[in-house]
Rosetta silent file (secondary structure, phi, psi, omega in degrees, C-alpha in Angstrom):
SEQUENCE: MPRKPLKVVFSREVDMYLPLLKLFSSVGLTVGEVPFFGKRIDLLFGTPSLLSLYAVETKLLDWRSAFKQAALNQLAVQRSYIAVPRRLATRLAEQEEDLFKKYDVGLIGVAESAKVLIPPNKNGCFSPRHYRVLKETLKRTQHKKSSKIGVVADAIADRSKALVVLQAGTD
SCORE:     score description
SCORE:     0.000 S_00000001
   1 L     0.000  125.795 -179.047  -59.095 -127.772   99.056 S_00000001
   2 L   -65.492  141.865  179.016  -56.529 -128.798  101.722 S_00000001
   3 L   -79.606  136.916  175.973  -52.910 -128.405  100.735 S_00000001
   4 L   -75.583  131.483 -179.482  -50.805 -131.520  100.551 S_00000001
   5 L   -62.972  143.192  177.444  -47.786 -131.199  102.882 S_00000001
   6 L   -68.186  143.028  174.997  -44.466 -130.722  101.159 S_00000001
   7 L   -82.153  117.556  179.965  -42.089 -133.661  101.236 S_00000001
   8 L   -93.574  125.733  179.225  -39.033 -132.489  103.136 S_00000001
   9 L  -116.760  126.806  178.128  -35.791 -134.172  102.093 S_00000001
  10 L  -101.443  137.221  177.816  -32.667 -133.771  104.190 S_00000001
  11 L   -95.963  -21.712  179.468  -29.258 -134.233  102.610 S_00000001
  12 L  -138.264  152.239  178.246  -27.328 -134.187  105.919 S_00000001
  13 H   -59.021  -38.746 -177.203  -28.204 -135.064  109.497 S_00000001
  14 H   -62.629  -20.785  177.813  -27.304 -131.567  110.627 S_00000001
  15 H   -65.823  -19.159  178.152  -30.121 -130.242  108.415 S_00000001
  16 H   -86.082   -8.301 -173.302  -32.531 -131.686  111.005 S_00000001
  17 H   -64.357  -42.583 -175.767  -30.953 -129.741  113.868 S_00000001
  18 H   -59.412  -49.787  175.922  -32.914 -126.493  113.531 S_00000001
  19 H   -60.369  -34.186  178.347  -36.357 -128.135  113.953 S_00000001
  20 H   -68.790  -40.444  177.667  -34.936 -130.165  116.862 S_00000001
  21 H   -62.638  -38.777  177.335  -33.527 -127.049  118.514 S_00000001
  22 H   -65.980  -40.903  179.420  -36.943 -125.426  118.217 S_00000001
  23 H   -59.958  -40.786 -177.052  -38.625 -128.510  119.713 S_00000001
  24 L  -100.204   18.281 -174.194  -36.322 -128.406  122.748 S_00000001
  25 L   -60.299  -26.533 -178.513  -36.043 -124.606  122.952 S_00000001
  26 L   -83.187   -9.688 -176.372  -37.626 -124.495  126.418 S_00000001
  27 L   -70.840  -45.051 -179.727  -35.133 -126.961  127.917 S_00000001
  28 L   129.228 -114.505 -174.734  -32.187 -124.583  128.144 S_00000001
  29 E   -73.745  138.628  177.499  -28.616 -125.535  127.373 S_00000001
  30 E  -132.008  133.590  177.501  -27.805 -127.417  124.175 S_00000001
  31 E  -130.239  140.615  178.924  -24.484 -128.965  123.208 S_00000001
  32 E  -110.934  150.863  174.834  -23.659 -130.778  119.984 S_00000001
  33 E    58.202   58.194 -177.900  -21.242 -133.594  119.252 S_00000001
  34 E   -92.259  122.082  178.924  -20.561 -134.647  122.835 S_00000001
  35 E   -63.014  135.234  178.733  -18.024 -137.497  123.222 S_00000001
  36 E  -160.338  117.025  178.827  -19.469 -140.523  125.003 S_00000001
  37 L    52.930   46.427  176.949  -18.162 -144.130  124.977 S_00000001
  38 L    75.273    2.255  176.569  -16.048 -143.657  121.849 S_00000001
  39 E  -123.372 -169.830  177.267  -18.969 -142.137  119.938 S_00000001
  40 E  -132.586  133.913  172.388  -20.621 -138.743  119.955 S_00000001
  41 E   -77.496  124.481 -176.497  -24.071 -137.742  121.153 S_00000001
  42 E   -60.342  -54.300  178.036  -25.474 -135.644  118.299 S_00000001
  43 E  -134.906  131.029  178.298  -27.460 -133.237  120.485 S_00000001
  44 E  -123.067  122.361 -179.530  -27.471 -133.060  124.267 S_00000001
  45 E  -110.051  139.502  178.238  -30.004 -130.843  126.015 S_00000001
  46 E  -134.282  141.505  174.457  -29.794 -129.892  129.674 S_00000001
  47 L   -67.248  157.983 -178.972  -32.101 -127.992  131.968 S_00000001
  48 L   -52.463  -34.800  179.814  -30.530 -124.822  133.429 S_00000001
  49 L   -82.663   -8.033 -176.569  -29.890 -126.635  136.726 S_00000001
  50 L    62.336   21.868  175.956  -28.477 -129.646  134.808 S_00000001
  51 L   -76.908  -25.727  179.398  -30.715 -131.945  136.840 S_00000001
  52 L  -126.691  133.069  177.364  -32.177 -133.386  133.649 S_00000001
  53 E  -122.475  141.181  179.477  -30.319 -134.321  130.464 S_00000001
  54 E  -128.694  131.323  179.574  -31.876 -135.365  127.149 S_00000001
  55 E  -111.598  141.747  176.746  -29.939 -136.963  124.267 S_00000001
  56 E  -129.890  124.702  175.003  -30.987 -136.995  120.608 S_00000001
  57 E  -104.810  127.945 -178.298  -29.376 -139.178  117.959 S_00000001
  58 E  -107.187  140.818  174.760  -30.084 -138.156  114.370 S_00000001
  59 L  -148.186  145.784  176.084  -30.031 -140.401  111.312 S_00000001
  60 L   -83.305  -39.018 -176.946  -31.339 -139.997  107.798 S_00000001
  61 L  -132.928  -48.166 -171.437  -31.839 -143.720  107.122 S_00000001
  62 L   -77.001   70.956 -174.832  -29.998 -146.085  109.483 S_00000001
  63 H   -65.387  -29.196 -179.621  -32.434 -145.820  112.372 S_00000001
  64 H   -63.833  -39.235  176.789  -31.178 -149.044  113.994 S_00000001
  65 H   -62.978  -44.491  177.900  -27.740 -147.511  114.492 S_00000001
  66 H   -63.698  -38.321 -179.805  -29.315 -144.430  116.080 S_00000001
  67 H   -62.414  -45.350  178.689  -31.484 -146.682  118.242 S_00000001
  68 H   -60.826  -44.014  178.866  -28.450 -148.570  119.599 S_00000001
  69 H   -63.920  -42.477  179.322  -26.682 -145.295  120.363 S_00000001
  70 H   -62.635  -38.710  177.389  -29.812 -143.888  122.047 S_00000001
  71 H   -64.289  -41.276  177.302  -30.049 -147.009  124.205 S_00000001
  72 H   -65.044  -39.425 -179.261  -26.390 -146.588  125.210 S_00000001
  73 H   -59.736  -22.335 -179.160  -26.939 -142.884  125.964 S_00000001
  74 L   -63.260  -14.650  175.428  -29.414 -143.904  128.652 S_00000001
  75 L   -63.493  -26.430 -172.952  -26.457 -144.633  130.903 S_00000001
  76 L  -123.978   -6.975 -177.824  -25.989 -140.887  131.350 S_00000001
  77 L  -125.725  157.294  179.972  -29.270 -139.136  130.477 S_00000001
  78 L   -78.891  -31.877 -179.932  -32.776 -139.267  131.835 S_00000001
  79 E  -138.061  135.449 -177.354  -34.438 -139.351  128.399 S_00000001
  80 E  -129.845  137.587 -176.076  -33.031 -140.532  125.081 S_00000001
  81 E  -130.079  160.460  160.624  -34.480 -140.124  121.583 S_00000001
  82 E  -115.539  148.518  177.146  -33.753 -140.852  117.967 S_00000001
  83 E  -125.308  125.264  179.697  -34.727 -138.291  115.340 S_00000001
  84 E  -134.815  164.549  176.787  -35.329 -139.323  111.747 S_00000001
  85 E   -54.016  145.287 -171.822  -37.161 -137.755  108.798 S_00000001
  86 H   -53.380  -42.065 -177.987  -40.915 -137.631  109.447 S_00000001
  87 H   -60.294  -45.811  177.643  -41.886 -140.151  106.768 S_00000001
  88 H   -65.770  -41.830 -178.747  -39.558 -142.802  108.246 S_00000001
  89 H   -62.154  -39.187  179.077  -40.598 -141.878  111.794 S_00000001
  90 H   -62.504  -43.235  177.803  -44.275 -142.347  110.969 S_00000001
  91 H   -63.879  -43.627  179.723  -43.566 -145.837  109.623 S_00000001
  92 H   -64.388  -38.823  179.592  -41.453 -146.695  112.687 S_00000001
  93 H   -61.601  -33.489  179.197  -44.152 -145.444  115.062 S_00000001
  94 H   -80.020  -44.083 -171.564  -46.591 -147.857  113.450 S_00000001
  95 H   -92.993  -25.627 -173.044  -44.313 -150.885  112.983 S_00000001
  96 L  -123.535   18.727 -176.537  -41.772 -150.644  115.824 S_00000001
  97 H   -55.363  -42.218 -179.488  -43.651 -148.931  118.655 S_00000001
  98 H   -60.742  -38.866  179.385  -43.224 -151.945  120.975 S_00000001
  99 H   -63.511  -47.059 -179.964  -39.439 -151.896  120.483 S_00000001
 100 H   -61.718  -43.051 -179.151  -39.196 -148.196  121.358 S_00000001
 101 H   -69.712  -38.102  179.795  -41.378 -148.636  124.429 S_00000001
 102 H   -60.655  -39.579 -176.886  -39.562 -151.785  125.563 S_00000001
 103 L  -101.881    9.988  174.659  -36.206 -149.988  125.593 S_00000001
 104 L    59.926   31.422  178.860  -37.540 -146.586  126.760 S_00000001
 105 E  -102.281  134.633  178.734  -36.253 -144.769  123.656 S_00000001
 106 E   -87.983  159.437 -179.934  -38.251 -141.880  122.220 S_00000001
 107 E  -125.933  127.623  178.331  -38.930 -141.259  118.531 S_00000001
 108 E  -118.832  130.420  173.903  -38.980 -137.832  116.886 S_00000001
 109 E   -97.854  133.378 -175.977  -40.158 -137.208  113.338 S_00000001
 110 E  -120.902  129.382  171.378  -38.517 -134.252  111.614 S_00000001
 111 L  -139.924 -125.250  175.224  -39.779 -132.242  108.642 S_00000001
 112 L   -63.529  -30.854  176.319  -40.329 -128.464  108.661 S_00000001
 113 L  -130.282  170.224  178.524  -40.827 -128.967  112.386 S_00000001
 114 E  -111.527  140.777 -178.318  -39.960 -131.756  114.808 S_00000001
 115 E  -138.931  133.296  176.610  -42.594 -133.766  116.641 S_00000001
 116 E   -76.340  117.236  179.132  -42.279 -136.441  119.316 S_00000001
 117 E   -93.913  -34.582  174.764  -44.160 -139.486  117.993 S_00000001
 118 E  -131.530  111.541  179.560  -43.201 -141.876  120.801 S_00000001
 119 L   -73.119  143.522  177.381  -42.205 -140.262  124.097 S_00000001
 120 L   -80.681  151.120  170.236  -39.393 -141.976  126.001 S_00000001
 121 L   -88.155  157.431  171.558  -39.883 -143.245  129.496 S_00000001
 122 L   -63.162  126.906 -170.525  -37.391 -142.358  132.156 S_00000001
 123 L   -80.130  163.494 -178.346  -34.994 -145.243  131.741 S_00000001
 124 L  -102.100    2.400 -177.852  -33.983 -147.839  134.278 S_00000001
 125 L  -112.100   22.812 -179.524  -30.289 -148.201  133.386 S_00000001
 126 L   -63.748  135.194  178.749  -29.207 -144.700  134.394 S_00000001
 127 L  -116.809  115.703  179.302  -25.724 -144.476  135.938 S_00000001
 128 H   -55.249  -34.126 -179.526  -25.000 -141.509  138.239 S_00000001
 129 H   -63.774  -47.812  179.245  -21.281 -141.816  137.395 S_00000001
 130 H   -67.742  -35.964  176.332  -21.831 -141.423  133.654 S_00000001
 131 H   -59.849  -43.911 -179.551  -24.359 -138.650  134.269 S_00000001
 132 H   -62.093  -36.926  178.571  -21.761 -136.702  136.276 S_00000001
 133 H   -62.351  -48.231  179.068  -19.270 -136.942  133.375 S_00000001
 134 H   -67.269  -37.726  178.960  -21.761 -135.431  130.921 S_00000001
 135 H   -61.143  -42.791  177.737  -22.899 -132.885  133.489 S_00000001
 136 H   -63.918  -38.365  176.211  -19.296 -131.698  133.939 S_00000001
 137 H   -60.201  -45.530  178.967  -18.946 -131.419  130.158 S_00000001
 138 H   -64.588  -40.557  178.736  -22.049 -129.233  130.056 S_00000001
 139 H   -59.814  -42.728  179.848  -20.828 -127.110  132.967 S_00000001
 140 H   -63.239  -38.375 -177.080  -17.558 -126.432  131.135 S_00000001
 141 H   -78.589  -19.463  178.853  -19.397 -125.407  127.979 S_00000001
 142 H   -60.473  -27.685 -176.036  -21.832 -123.134  129.845 S_00000001
 143 L   -83.799  -10.313  177.328  -19.021 -120.634  130.262 S_00000001
 144 L   -81.562  154.365 -178.975  -18.367 -120.393  126.524 S_00000001
 145 L   -73.188  135.045  178.557  -20.137 -117.742  124.521 S_00000001
 146 L   -71.905  150.838  179.134  -23.297 -118.910  122.725 S_00000001
 147 E  -116.777  167.147  174.279  -23.489 -118.738  118.944 S_00000001
 148 L   -73.452  150.307 -173.514  -26.342 -118.361  116.514 S_00000001
 149 H   -56.743  -46.245 -177.411  -27.897 -121.655  115.425 S_00000001
 150 H   -59.112  -44.187  179.317  -26.861 -121.430  111.754 S_00000001
 151 H   -62.676  -43.538 -179.013  -23.213 -120.837  112.620 S_00000001
 152 H   -67.155  -44.264  179.153  -23.248 -123.690  115.112 S_00000001
 153 H   -59.195  -41.232  178.054  -24.997 -126.093  112.744 S_00000001
 154 H   -65.014  -41.342  179.528  -22.368 -125.356  110.099 S_00000001
 155 H   -63.096  -41.204  178.666  -19.548 -125.853  112.609 S_00000001
 156 H   -66.647  -44.479 -178.918  -20.975 -129.198  113.659 S_00000001
 157 H   -61.242  -38.783 -179.584  -21.546 -130.277  110.056 S_00000001
 158 L   -84.193   -4.178 -178.270  -17.970 -129.364  109.140 S_00000001
 159 L    56.021   32.834 -179.894  -16.726 -130.972  112.382 S_00000001
 160 L   -82.714  -12.399  176.571  -14.682 -127.836  112.992 S_00000001
 161 L  -137.778  136.614  179.586  -15.588 -127.861  116.682 S_00000001
 162 L   -79.426  -44.537  179.403  -16.008 -130.881  118.952 S_00000001
 163 L  -125.670  126.289 -179.668  -18.131 -129.126  121.569 S_00000001
 164 E  -135.438  131.315  175.516  -20.179 -126.079  120.812 S_00000001
 165 E   -81.045  128.691  179.796  -22.730 -124.391  123.019 S_00000001
 166 E  -103.232  146.411  173.484  -25.854 -123.748  121.038 S_00000001
 167 L   -93.627  118.079 -173.633  -28.354 -121.049  121.702 S_00000001
 168 L   -72.956  -16.932  175.042  -31.730 -122.773  121.617 S_00000001
 169 L   -76.448  164.593 -176.704  -33.568 -119.577  120.664 S_00000001
 170 L  -112.732    2.477 -177.494  -33.768 -118.602  117.008 S_00000001
 171 L    31.409    0.000    0.000  -33.537 -114.777  117.205 S_00000001
């Protein structure tokens, strides 16, 4: 008899970070809580060469807020996503797929693992100037010592550090 999947309930957005870090583990550099236009990008991933940047906005419920932020993030990144709990993401993939595709925003469902349900397209409103600002932020953080994911997730959750370099591996 097939086992029914466990319902994963997150109490904080940062609780979704570990599955997201695993999903993007092959990308390279990861930075959390990056200031951008008076807000903060929850997770910013960059390839080792920093030629490609990916932004992820996490929300437990208010997906529209994350969607607006993800659309704004497209000014500086090549691909932008929102990440929400898997149950909500599944519903959004069915009911709002056209909206995500129209605005080139990706959708990630998070439970024990994270899965891209709607891949983002490379967006058309990319600004090289804004990209350079985020790229410089990432370059500065590359020189800081990496931490273990649990320590970093706690630091982000407690807002004790504005910029923290994350190690995308899980040791």
